[in-house]
N, C-alpha and C positions, 0 to 999 in steps of 0.2 A: 377548113373549119375554124371558126373563131369562137373559142370558149372563154367564158369569164369566170368560171369557178364551179365547184361541185354543188350539188343540191343536197341538203340535209333534211331528211324526213324520217318517217317511222320504219324505214327498211332495216333489215338486220345489219349488223356492224359491217363496215366497209372492208376491214382486213379479212374477216371471215368469208365474205362473199368473194373477195379477190382470190383467196386461197382455193375456193371451190372451182373458180374459173382458171386456175393455174397461173395467176398473175403474181409477180413478185414486186410488191410495193417499193422495196428498197432499190431494185434495179431501175424502176421508173424515176424514183427520186434522184438517184445518181446521174441519170441521163437528163435531168430537168425536164421530164416529159409527163407532167401531171395531166395535161389535156388528154392524151391518149389513154392514160390509166383510167380516168373518170369516164371517158367516152365508152370504153369497153365495159364498164360497170353500169352504163346508162345513167350516170349521175352527173353528167356535165351540163351546165346551164349554157345553152347557145342562144344568144340574143337574136332579136328580129332585125328588121331592115336598118335600124339606126346603129346597130353594132354597139349598143350600150346596154347596161343592165339596169338603167334607170327608168326609161319609158316603156320598155318592152316586157318587163317582168310583171307577172300577175300572181297574186297570192290568194289562195282559197283557204279559209279557216272553217273548220267543221267543229262545232261544239257538240260534245257527247253528253247525253243526259246523265 
């Protein structure tokens, strides 16, 4: 899996969600393994066929009244 970074959105805080799932952020950081950490949280941005985050990313903006 080639990940380019985490997704930031309106989901609850990352650390709190990691705790609920039994993940230790410090252990992943010590192991330099952020890709697996964010993949387990389903927050990892995985690019399309070009393996870049430039042409494969799409943004959807929703305006609330």
